[in-house]
N, C-alpha and C positions, 0 to 999 in steps of 0.2 A: 767092490765092497764099500768104497768111499761114497759112491753115488746113492747106495741103498741107505746108508747112515744119514746122508744129507736129506734125502727124500723123507726119511722117517721124522727128522727134526722139523722140516718144513711142514709136514702133515700135522705133527703134534702142535706146532705153533698156530696153524690155521684152526685147528679144533679149539685150542685155548682161546683164541681171538673170537671165535663164534660163540663160545660159552660166555665170555665176558659181555659181548654185545646182547646176547639173549638175556642175561641177568639184568643188564642195565635197562632193557626194554620192558621186562616184566616189572622191575621196580618202578619205573616211570608210570606204567599202566596202573599199578597198585596205588601209587600216590594220587593219581588223577581220580580214581574211583573213591578214595578216602576223602578227598577234598570236595568232590562233586563239582558239577558245572556252576560257573558264577552266574548269578542272575542279576539283572539290572535292578536298581532300587527304584521301582515305580510303585505308585499306590495300588492296592488291590482293586480290581474292577476297572482298571484303566482301559479305554478303548484304543485298540491299535489298528491302524489302516491296513487293509488287505491289499497287497500289491498285485493281486490277480486281476487281469483285464479280461473282459468279456470278449469272446471270439468274434471276429468280423465276418458277417454273413457272406460278404463278397469274396472272401478268401477261402470259403469252405471247399473241401474236396468234393462234396456232393454236387457242386455246380459244374465240374469237369468230367462227369461220368457220362459215358455214352454206351448204349447197348446195341449189339449188332441186330440187324433187322432180320437176318436169315437164320434164326436159331431153329 
């Protein structure tokens, strides 16, 4: 009977801990939604460089494709 009582207390403590963590997570999420993302103070219409690099034709997967002759 003592083990059952101890297990009940451990389970209740675990549930309470999960509830506290869930509440803290929801509160943090609500605060971040209310404040919104921080935007840098740049002038409107400023041009930002695009870090995208054009693909290299030599590294294309199409160069390594071979088809069987006996289809």
